[in-house]
C-alpha positions in Angstrom: -13.0 70.3 158.6 -11.9 66.8 159.6 -14.6 65.3 157.4 -13.3 67.2 154.4 -9.7 66.2 155.2 -10.7 62.5 155.4 -12.5 62.7 152.1 -9.4 64.2 150.5 -7.3 61.4 151.9 -9.7 58.7 150.7 -9.7 60.1 147.2 -5.9 60.5 147.1 -5.5 56.9 148.3 -7.9 55.7 145.7 -6.0 57.6 143.0 -2.7 56.1 144.2 -4.2 52.6 143.9 -5.6 53.2 140.4 -3.5 52.3 137.4 -3.2 55.0 134.8 -4.4 53.9 131.4 -7.1 54.6 128.9 -9.6 52.4 130.7 -9.2 54.3 133.9 -8.9 57.8 132.5 -12.6 58.5 133.0 -12.5 57.4 136.6 -9.4 59.3 137.4 -10.8 62.4 135.8 -13.8 62.2 138.0 -11.7 61.7 141.1 -9.5 64.7 140.2 -12.6 66.9 139.9 -14.0 65.7 143.3 -10.5 66.4 144.8 -10.4 69.9 143.3 -13.8 70.7 144.7 -12.9 69.5 148.2 -9.6 71.5 148.2 -11.6 74.6 147.3 -14.0 73.9 150.1 -11.0 73.4 152.5 -9.3 76.6 151.4 -12.4 78.9 151.2 -12.2 81.5 153.9 -14.6 80.9 156.8 -17.4 83.4 157.4 -17.5 82.5 161.1 -15.4 84.2 163.7 -12.1 85.8 162.9 -9.7 85.4 160.0 -10.5 83.0 157.2 -8.6 79.9 156.3 -7.2 81.3 153.2 -6.1 84.8 154.4 -2.4 85.8 154.0 -0.2 88.1 156.0 -1.2 91.8 156.1 1.7 93.3 154.0 1.0 96.1 151.7 2.1 95.5 148.1 4.6 98.1 146.9 7.2 98.6 144.2 7.2 97.4 140.6 7.0 93.7 141.5 6.6 91.4 144.5 8.8 88.4 145.0 8.2 85.8 147.7 10.8 83.6 149.4 9.2 80.1 150.0 10.9 77.1 151.5 11.1 74.7 154.4 12.5 76.0 157.8 16.2 76.8 158.1 17.1 76.9 154.5 18.4 80.4 154.5 15.5 82.6 153.5 16.1 85.2 156.2 19.8 85.5 155.4 18.9 85.9 151.7 16.6 88.8 152.5 19.2 90.4 154.8 21.9 90.1 152.1 19.8 91.3 149.1 17.8 94.1 150.8 19.7 95.1 154.0 16.4 94.5 155.9 16.9 92.7 159.2 15.1 89.4 159.6 16.2 87.3 162.6 18.6 84.4 161.7 19.3 81.5 164.1 20.3 77.9 164.0 16.9 76.6 165.1 13.8 76.1 162.9 10.9 78.6 162.6 13.0 81.6 163.5 10.7 83.7 161.2 7.1 83.7 162.5 5.6 86.4 160.3 6.2 88.0 156.9 9.2 90.3 156.7 9.3 92.7 153.7 12.4 94.3 152.1 13.1 96.2 148.9 15.7 95.5 146.2 16.6 98.6 144.1 18.3 97.3 140.9 18.6 98.9 137.4 15.8 101.3 138.1 13.4 98.7 139.3 12.0 98.7 142.9 11.3 95.0 143.8 9.6 94.1 147.0 11.0 90.9 148.6 9.0 89.0 151.2 10.7 86.6 153.7 7.9 84.2 154.5 7.8 81.7 157.4 9.0 78.2 156.7 6.3 75.8 155.6 6.0 72.1 156.4 4.6 69.2 154.5 0.9 69.4 154.7 0.8 73.2 154.6 -1.9 73.3 152.0 -4.1 71.3 154.3 -3.7 73.7 157.2 -0.6 72.5 159.0 1.5 75.2 160.7 1.2 78.6 159.1 1.2 77.1 155.6 -2.1 78.6 154.4 -1.0 82.1 155.3 2.4 81.6 153.6 0.9 80.1 150.4 -2.0 82.6 150.4 0.6 85.5 150.4 2.6 83.6 147.7 -0.5 83.8 145.4 -0.1 87.6 145.5 3.5 87.5 144.3 4.7 88.2 140.7 7.7 85.8 141.1 8.3 83.0 143.7 11.8 82.1 144.8 11.8 78.5 146.2 14.8 78.4 148.5 16.4 74.9 148.8 19.3 73.6 150.9 21.8 71.8 148.7 22.8 69.4 151.4 19.2 68.2 151.9 17.3 65.8 149.5 16.4 67.4 146.2 12.9 65.8 146.7 12.2 68.8 148.9 11.7 70.7 145.6 8.8 68.5 144.6 7.3 68.6 148.1 7.2 72.4 148.0 5.8 72.4 144.5 3.0 70.0 145.6 2.1 72.3 148.5 1.8 75.3 146.2 -0.1 73.4 143.5 -2.6 72.3 146.2 -3.4 75.9 146.8 -4.0 76.7 143.1 -0.5 78.0 142.3 0.9 76.9 138.9 4.7 77.4 138.7 6.4 78.2 135.4 3.3 77.3 133.4 1.0 79.1 131.0 -2.8 79.1 131.4 -4.3 76.1 129.5 -4.9 77.0 125.9 -8.5 75.8 125.7 -11.9 77.5 125.4 -14.6 76.8 128.0 -18.0 78.5 127.6 -21.2 77.7 129.5 -24.5 77.9 127.7 -28.2 77.4 128.5 -28.9 74.3 126.4 -27.4 72.0 123.8 -25.5 69.6 126.1 -21.7 69.3 126.2 -20.1 70.1 122.8 -16.5 68.9 122.9 -14.2 69.7 119.9 -10.4 69.8 119.4 -8.0 71.0 116.7 -5.4 68.4 117.8 -5.2 64.7 118.5 -6.2 64.1 122.2 -4.4 61.5 124.2 -5.7 62.5 127.6 -9.3 63.6 127.2 -12.3 62.1 125.5 -16.0 63.1 125.5 -17.0 60.8 128.3 -14.2 62.0 130.6 -15.1 65.7 129.8 -18.8 64.9 130.5 -17.9 63.2 133.8 -15.8 66.2 135.0 -18.5 68.7 133.9 -21.2 66.7 135.7 -19.2 66.8 138.9 -19.5 70.6 138.7 -23.2 70.3 137.7 -22.4 71.7 134.3 -24.6 70.0 131.6 -24.4 72.6 128.8 -21.1 74.0 127.6 -18.8 74.4 124.6 -15.3 73.1 125.1 -12.6 73.5 122.4 -9.0 72.2 122.9 -6.1 73.9 121.0 -3.5 71.5 122.4 -3.4 68.0 124.0 -4.9 69.1 127.3 -5.2 66.9 130.4 -8.0 66.5 132.9 -6.1 68.7 135.3 -6.0 71.5 132.7 -9.8 71.3 132.2 -10.4 71.3 135.9 -8.1 74.4 136.3 -10.2 76.3 133.7 -13.5 75.3 135.3 -12.3 76.2 138.8 -11.1 79.6 137.5 -9.1 80.4 140.6 -5.6 79.3 139.5 -2.7 81.7 139.4 0.3 81.2 137.0 3.5 82.5 138.6 7.2 82.3 137.4 9.4 80.5 139.8 13.2 80.5 140.4 14.8 77.7 142.4 17.5 79.3 144.7 19.8 76.5 145.9 21.8 77.5 148.9 25.1 76.1 150.5 26.5 74.9 147.2 30.0 75.1 148.8 29.1 72.2 151.0 28.5 69.6 148.2 30.8 67.9 145.7 31.4 69.0 142.2 29.5 66.0 140.9 26.5 66.8 143.0 26.6 70.4 141.8 26.6 69.2 138.2 23.5 67.2 138.9 21.8 70.3 140.4 22.9 72.3 137.4 20.5 70.3 135.2 17.5 71.9 137.1 15.5 74.4 135.0 15.1 77.9 136.4 17.9 77.3 138.9 20.2 79.8 140.7 23.1 78.5 142.9 24.3 80.6 145.8 26.7 80.5 148.8 26.4 83.0 151.6 30.1 84.0 151.7 30.2 85.0 148.0 29.3 88.5 147.1 29.0 87.4 143.4 26.4 84.8 144.5 24.0 87.5 145.7 24.7 89.7 142.7 23.9 86.8 140.4 20.7 86.1 142.4 19.7 89.7 142.2 20.3 89.7 138.4 18.3 86.5 138.1 15.3 88.1 140.0 15.6 91.2 137.8 15.7 89.0 134.7 12.5 87.3 135.9 10.9 90.7 136.5 11.8 91.9 132.9 10.5 88.7 131.4 7.1 89.4 133.0 7.0 92.7 131.2 8.8 92.1 127.9 8.9 88.3 127.4 12.0 86.1 127.5 15.2 88.0 128.2 19.0 87.3 127.9 21.0 87.2 131.2 23.3 90.2 131.6 25.3 90.6 134.8 27.4 93.6 135.7 30.7 92.5 137.2 
């Protein structure tokens, strides 16, 4: 395991040192393919001994949709579960109060939505630190993810959590890449596109495929795809999940700071002493649920 981790670190360091331009696109594409393979190796459940590395919490999926609360410790996930569902999840002023997955149920406008309070993750969770893999593995089974953020802490926490989820193959608020990849028995790599490509060329595509020992395939791009998009399709294990960013404790920041936060996409502000905040949050979750079923929806909140 340490060897795989060291290889991952070496590749990440080399990518950080490499300038991004057309001349280095081929090299960076190859490094990204190597990194994706190593991460898959790191996250593949072990066949030796007990539970595997990628196993989640043993919580039966129920209701019309499953929603997971993800965030760093002590940002208010347990309080949010308590307020929205009436289910008890221990709340305290110290970190890591929640050590396992606590499920609850929201009944709203005829929909039964399962809400999961997941233990707080830490930076490096995707690489096995803390209970991160269990948390993120369970997140992969959710229909919607709520990333809970603390308004008085750096907004960079948002990107850190996104990076942890992305490292485990979760793509937030994204559509699957609109490209066709088909293996074949002979004929080499046939690369075509219906649009102008600024990220991929034949040599980069061949290098990525070669890393996966793919020497014969038809690849057709229907948009300006990146090396990451092609790797995601080849890997085939990515999940695409809608995400809502729930920003807590907005009553403890200035109006100017709140206006900055208001520019975030898919954002829901709350404060724990406001009943309307939780009603708004519930309506937002329901909106996300309906969007999964029927496409984009218009927000309607009963006051």
